N, C-alpha and C positions, 0 to 999 in steps of 0.2 A: 209766834210768840211776839207779843211786843217787847221793846227793850226796858231792862230794868232802869228805874228811875236813878240810881246810882251805881251804873256800870262798870266803874272804877273801883268799887268794893267787891272783893271776892270772898266768898265764906264756904268753906268746905262741908257741906250738911249731908252730902250721901252717905258718910261713915255714921251719921246720926240716925239714919233710917230706922224708924219704928219708935224713935224716943222724940216725941212731939215737943215735950218739955224743954230738953237739950236743944232741940232746933229753934224754937222760939227765942230761947235766952242766948243763943249763939248771935242770931241776926239783930236781936236788940242790942246786945252789947256791942257789937262790931259796928252798928249805926252810930250808936252813942260815942264811942271812941273816934270814930272818924269824924265827928263835929255835926251830926245830924240828928238833934236829940227829938226834934218834931217829927222827922220821918220814923225814929226809933219808938214813940209814943203811938203814932199812927199804925204803925205794923203791929205793935203789941195789941192795940184795941181791936184791929180786924182779925188777928190771930184766934181770939178769943170767940169769935164770930164764925169761924169755918170750921167745918169737919176736918178731923185729925187728917184725912187722907187729901185734903186741898191746902194744907199748910206749905208744902213743897212750891207749889204753883203761887201762893202768895209770896214767899219769899222771891221768888224769881221776878215779881213785879217792882222789888225795892232793891235788889243785890244781885251780882253775877254769882250764881250758884254751881258749884263743881264737885 
């Protein structure tokens, strides 16, 4: 898998398994708080274009998921 765009940002998403809205919100908020509003917007836009089961892989393109 490719390295995430912002590997220094760690998001605990595995606890949110099966909750796509919570996952999307957590990644978006974390990117915004870290000072990456453009990445937050891009992630959000792309998240609404993928299937629910693809959201975790999308998140891994932007942040480090644990």
